[in-house]
C-alpha positions, 0 to 999 in steps of 0.5 A: 352232153351226156354229162348234163344228162346224167346229172338230170337222171341223176336229180330225177331219182332223187325226185322221185325216191323222196316223194315214192313214200308220202303216197302210202302214208297219206292212205293211213288213216290214224288214230290217233297216239295213246300213252301210258303204262302197260298192266297186261300183254295178254297175246301177241294180238291184243295188249292192255295200256292203263287198263283199255285194251287194244287189237294189234294189226298182223304183219306190223311193226306193232306185232313183230315187237309185242312181246318186248313189252311187259308191265310195268313199261311205259309206253306210246302206242300208234293206233289205226283207224280201218275204214271198214271198222270203227275198232282202231287197231296198233300199228306200232308200240314204242316203249319210254326211256328208262321204264 
């Protein structure tokens, strides 16, 4: 009997862990992904890709790693659209391998 209760608890815990992040990601409004070459990095809050300037959102992986990208690097920018404004912001930057 006790083994059955432990097994049920473990299964329930695994289910909770598996579903924990789904609501958080479901509420994110991803505006899209931009691929291109870095043409400027004027500050830690902005990055220019293919001569288009993008704002980097604070406290995101993009903000933490924004200084690791240089002119000519091929990158993917993940943009997020906030309901409060119409300007998409960068939440993640991924450098292409070999660039």
